SESEMAR-988746 format. One line per field, with one value per residue (C-alpha): residue in three letters; x, z, y. Coordinates in steps of 0.05 Angstrom, whole numbers. Layout:
// SESEMAR-988746
r = [ALA  ...]
x = [X  ...]
z = [Z  ...]
y = [Y  ...]
//
This chain:
// SESEMAR-988746
r = [MET  THR  LEU  ARG  ILE  LEU  ARG  LYS  THR  LEU  PRO  ALA  VAL  LEU  ALA  ALA  ALA  LEU  VAL  PHE  SER  PHE  SER  GLY  TYR  THR  LEU  ALA  ALA  PRO  ARG  GLY  PHE  SER  ASP  PHE  SER  TYR  SER  GLY  GLU  TYR  VAL  SER  GLY  GLN  PHE  HIS  ASP  VAL  ASP  GLU  THR  ASP  TRP  PHE  ALA  ARG  TYR  VAL  GLU  GLY  ALA  PHE  ASN  TYR  GLY  PHE  ILE  GLN  GLY  LYS  GLY  ALA  ASP  THR  PHE  ASP  PRO  ASP  GLY  LEU  LEU  THR  LEU  GLY  GLU  ALA  VAL  LYS  LEU  ALA  ALA  ARG  LEU  ARG  SER  ILE  TYR  TYR  THR  GLY  ALA  ALA  ASP  PHE  VAL  GLU  GLY  VAL  PRO  TYR  TYR  ALA  VAL  TYR  ALA  ARG  TYR  ALA  LEU  THR  HIS  GLY  ILE  ILE  SER  SER  HIS  GLY  ASP  TYR  THR  ALA  PRO  ALA  ASP  ARG  ALA  CYS  PHE  ALA  GLU  LEU  ILE  TYR  ASN  ALA  LEU  PRO  SER  GLU  ALA  PHE  GLU  ILE  ILE  ASN  ASP  ILE  PRO  ASP  TYR  ALA  ILE  SER  ASP  VAL  ALA  PRO  ALA  PRO  GLY  PHE  GLY  ALA  ALA  ALA  TYR  THR  LEU  TYR  ARG  ALA  GLY  ILE  LEU  THR  GLY  ALA  ASP  ARG  PHE  GLY  ALA  PHE  PHE  PRO  HIS  SER  PHE  ILE  THR  ARG  ALA  GLU  ALA  CYS  ALA  VAL  MET  VAL  ARG  LEU  ALA  ASP  PRO  ALA  ALA  ARG  GLN  ASN  ALA  GLY  PRO  ALA  ALA  ARG  ILE  PRO  ALA  SER  VAL  ILE  TYR  GLU  ARG  ASN  VAL  ASN  ALA  VAL  ILE  MET  PHE  GLU  THR  PHE  ASP  VAL  ASP  ASP  GLU  SER  ILE  ARG  THR  GLY  SER  GLY  PHE  PHE  ILE  SER  ASN  ALA  GLY  TYR  ALA  ILE  THR  ASN  LEU  HIS  VAL  ILE  ASP  ASN  ALA  ALA  ARG  ALA  THR  ALA  THR  PHE  TYR  ASN  GLY  ASP  VAL  LEU  ASP  VAL  LEU  GLY  VAL  LEU  ALA  VAL  SER  GLU  GLU  PHE  ASN  LEU  ALA  MET  VAL  ALA  VAL  ASP  LEU  GLU  GLY  GLY  SER  CYS  ASP  TYR  LEU  ILE  LEU  ALA  ASP  SER  ASP  LEU  ILE  GLU  THR  GLY  ASN  THR  VAL  TYR  ALA  LEU  GLY  SER  PRO  LEU  SER  LEU  ILE  ASN  SER  MET  SER  SER  GLY  ILE  ILE  GLY  ASN  THR  ALA  ARG  GLU  VAL  SER  GLY  GLU  THR  LEU  ILE  GLN  PHE  THR  ALA  ALA  ILE  SER  PHE  GLY  SER  GLY  GLY  SER  PRO  LEU  LEU  ASN  THR  ARG  GLY  GLN  VAL  VAL  GLY  VAL  THR  SER  SER  SER  PHE  SER  TYR  GLY  GLN  ASN  LEU  ASN  LEU  ALA  VAL  PRO  ILE  ASN  HIS  VAL  LYS  SER  LEU  THR  PRO  GLY  GLU  CYS  ILE  PRO  LEU  GLU  GLU  PHE  LEU  LEU  LEU  ARG  ALA  SER  GLU  GLU  GLU  PRO]
x = [-225  -190  -143  -69  -16  53  115  172  216  192  266  299  292  210  215  250  202  141  175  193  122  81  80  111  130  202  222  229  276  234  216  202  158  170  114  54  24  -45  -95  -156  -183  -209  -262  -265  -340  -353  -355  -413  -381  -312  -308  -239  -227  -231  -163  -180  -198  -126  -109  -182  -171  -96  -124  -178  -125  -79  -132  -134  -207  -264  -327  -390  -420  -428  -425  -407  -339  -359  -300  -322  -338  -298  -244  -265  -212  -226  -206  -155  -127  -137  -99  -40  -45  -42  8  54  43  59  122  148  114  101  24  -26  -73  -118  -180  -239  -286  -338  -329  -277  -230  -217  -165  -129  -129  -96  -46  -31  -24  19  68  65  16  -20  -11  -92  -155  -198  -280  -263  -332  -310  -280  -203  -171  -104  -63  -82  -77  -10  14  -14  21  80  82  69  143  211  245  280  215  214  260  268  254  232  263  227  256  223  168  147  86  44  -3  41  107  166  151  136  73  43  82  145  100  70  145  159  119  119  188  180  128  70  30  33  -17  -95  -99  -66  -4  9  -24  -36  -106  -87  -146  -203  -224  -191  -233  -231  -202  -151  -131  -125  -85  -37  -44  -20  37  64  61  85  152  151  80  105  97  161  122  131  95  83  132  83  9  -30  -50  -123  -117  -75  -122  -181  -137  -117  -164  -209  -144  -130  -183  -189  -174  -215  -182  -225  -207  -236  -289  -306  -293  -242  -185  -152  -150  -100  -93  -75  -74  -84  -27  -68  -137  -145  -159  -78  -67  -6  -6  36  31  27  -47  -71  -29  -72  -132  -183  -218  -216  -253  -224  -276  -266  -285  -348  -373  -371  -344  -320  -279  -202  -190  -127  -58  -10  47  93  158  176  245  202  134  100  37  10  -66  -125  -190  -253  -280  -342  -324  -293  -237  -212  -167  -94  -29  29  96  153  225  244  319  309  280  314  315  277  219  147  114  35  3  -60  -87  -143  -112  -164  -210  -216  -215  -180  -152  -87  -24  31  100  176  226  266  318  324  363  341  377  326  336  386  329  338  273  242  240  187  143  68  26  11  -28  -47  -85  -46  0  -2  -16  15  67  59  104  76  59  18  61  76  151  134  93  83  97  119  134  177  139  177  187  140  131  190  153  177  168  174  215  164  221  210  147  163  200  141  119  51  35  -25  -75  -79  -148  -127  -149  -102  -55  -52  -49  14  48  21  57  125  130  128  183]
z = [171  245  225  233  202  243  203  187  195  280  308  339  411  400  350  399  459  411  402  473  489  443  497  461  398  371  304  250  188  126  85  29  -29  -41  5  -39  -72  -98  -55  -84  -166  -202  -257  -319  -312  -249  -237  -280  -269  -290  -364  -394  -429  -369  -356  -285  -293  -291  -228  -195  -219  -188  -117  -119  -130  -76  -26  -29  -45  -47  -84  -52  -66  -111  -177  -160  -150  -155  -184  -175  -95  -55  0  69  117  149  85  64  142  129  61  96  156  117  70  121  162  92  80  148  171  108  132  147  200  229  260  241  291  297  276  221  217  295  293  231  268  329  294  245  319  348  286  269  204  242  302  320  304  262  225  192  165  117  46  44  1  -37  -2  61  22  -2  62  97  46  48  127  116  84  97  47  7  -21  -57  -112  -153  -233  -245  -246  -217  -194  -138  -157  -218  -198  -206  -141  -94  -59  -33  44  104  108  39  5  13  8  -62  -93  -63  -98  -158  -164  -145  -203  -164  -168  -239  -234  -234  -310  -365  -340  -281  -226  -156  -142  -69  -33  -87  -60  -82  -113  -101  -173  -158  -100  -135  -175  -122  -82  -147  -162  -90  -83  -149  -169  -237  -245  -229  -278  -323  -327  -296  -295  -360  -353  -376  -376  -428  -397  -408  -346  -313  -318  -293  -236  -200  -219  -150  -113  -128  -112  -113  -52  -41  17  58  93  161  128  106  36  -28  -30  -89  -110  -117  -123  -85  -73  -25  -3  54  61  122  84  84  26  -6  -34  -33  25  -6  -29  53  58  100  105  163  128  65  20  -13  -85  -104  -185  -166  -144  -72  -27  43  95  116  182  195  181  200  173  142  99  89  48  -4  -5  26  67  92  112  136  104  135  106  153  165  104  69  3  -60  -46  -93  -96  -78  -124  -118  -149  -147  -208  -250  -318  -363  -415  -382  -395  -342  -332  -290  -262  -223  -229  -255  -270  -216  -281  -233  -250  -318  -343  -382  -407  -419  -407  -350  -372  -317  -258  -216  -233  -184  -173  -111  -68  -77  -124  -166  -225  -283  -332  -389  -382  -376  -313  -283  -236  -192  -208  -148  -103  -163  -175  -226  -246  -282  -335  -285  -252  -193  -164  -179  -156  -136  -181  -149  -192  -267  -303  -319  -384  -408  -452  -398  -365  -300  -233  -173  -110  -110  -82  -38  8  22  47  101  123  187  210  273  306  264  272  263  198  230  292  241  205  278  284  228  235  298  273  219  273  286]
y = [-30  -23  -81  -52  -99  -114  -74  -111  -54  -59  -36  -100  -93  -92  -142  -183  -175  -193  -260  -271  -254  -304  -364  -425  -391  -408  -392  -450  -457  -452  -506  -466  -484  -559  -576  -533  -588  -603  -630  -612  -642  -584  -612  -565  -534  -540  -471  -442  -369  -389  -396  -430  -367  -324  -291  -319  -390  -423  -382  -404  -487  -476  -446  -491  -550  -518  -512  -436  -424  -464  -448  -412  -462  -539  -503  -421  -392  -321  -292  -216  -232  -184  -225  -217  -196  -257  -297  -258  -266  -338  -346  -309  -356  -418  -394  -380  -456  -495  -444  -464  -529  -567  -576  -529  -564  -510  -533  -482  -460  -405  -363  -401  -341  -344  -392  -358  -289  -320  -350  -292  -258  -294  -301  -222  -229  -171  -137  -125  -159  -125  -124  -203  -196  -134  -135  -128  -75  -93  -59  -90  -160  -143  -131  -189  -232  -200  -204  -285  -303  -278  -253  -297  -314  -262  -275  -215  -231  -157  -89  -38  18  57  101  58  35  110  95  77  104  64  71  22  -5  -33  18  -24  -99  -75  -64  -125  -163  -133  -140  -214  -223  -237  -172  -149  -89  -76  -42  -36  13  -29  12  -32  16  13  23  -20  -74  -150  -192  -274  -279  -237  -265  -333  -306  -279  -342  -388  -341  -353  -418  -427  -385  -412  -384  -323  -255  -226  -156  -85  -16  33  95  134  140  178  252  233  182  220  274  222  193  253  307  295  303  373  431  505  550  618  658  713  778  796  835  762  790  748  767  709  645  603  518  461  386  328  290  240  219  250  322  343  389  430  497  563  599  668  635  635  691  745  702  699  642  595  547  488  474  402  380  361  434  412  477  446  487  506  490  520  515  455  468  519  534  606  594  549  585  522  508  444  465  417  417  396  339  326  250  240  220  242  212  242  249  202  244  230  239  311  288  241  283  313  365  348  304  313  347  368  425  415  473  527  591  650  606  553  497  434  457  421  438  400  422  407  409  471  457  414  468  547  585  646  693  637  582  524  510  471  513  491  499  475  541  570  637  662  625  567  580  513  467  397  391  317  267  221  168  222  234  301  325  401  453  510  580  629  653  702  758  778  717  648  600  603  576  557  502  480  407  358  333  402  378  313  355  388  353  368  402  431  454  536  567  618  677  659  644  713  745  705  721  794  795  761  820  872  910]
//
């Protein structure tokens, strides 16, 4: 999907330029929710694939009556069917038009979504066109809805702190949209733990629930994500984003193995700097056994023993982990280490944080008790939501489970630059060490 969403966080000058560039477009005072009313007459049982006992039955009825979503046929709704991008943009456009003007007087042509796409582009819901026949993912749909309405339309009814949604960081874009919609009771999560699953496609039934809660604030839900997810679920969700690195010298002899994890679907991964030191080549082994090459180094921190590397995904994408705020951790918190000790790919151990700010050789590190061994360096240290709070780095040789991790906020300060192949990086490091 190539659609780009216009962020609400545009700089003021750019935002003003966009507004004045729209021919005849002026901002109107919103009319609010009073103009959302039923225009259809849903008949119980009219869709053979919507049973009154289904969780979505009342939302299908409401969305149908509001005129948001119709059936796929006279007696078929297709609740599990995927919402297309064109349908998502149509819903966002109609939502905004009714909220601001009290009506949605769109005249559809061929293709049907063209009039809505033009409106969405003109009114800042999107910033460019995309493939309107492709399925819309949950992140895209949330951001479209978020951009369609002003902030006062999302009254906060749920106290949901930043980082409370296990698979969404509170960042500009769909992150801001998701947290706003959760706090307003419009989104409640896609599983029993309140996870969002941003990159999964949204179904027609799910879209009905969102639209009804948007149009009728009384239908919004008092709910929040779980503060603790079972370790087995954390493992299942994160295991494909954690990799084992193996490095090789200039003679292509194996040097060591280490651990790492992806922080973006483009193949950017984090590990310890010592894992890739002296390496002329490296590979990344996935949980399913796939082995891919490491393209090179994107950024390093000598001070914190961190490296960001690029893995060759061969044109594909990858799962990635959500980075928490390591300033929020507390001594006694449960944590999990997920890495490849002794080349045992994706082994998990549990423990607690023994000290949030242990001073070691002038560095402030996280002390924790989850077991790690040789090869664990670069593993993600996860909290009870499955988010990364640290990068495991070292242990006290003569202690029992006295292990250390670099706070994840230091990873956030790494800025990826030019990808330097490992052979060049090896030479660069050697030249820096020369007297």
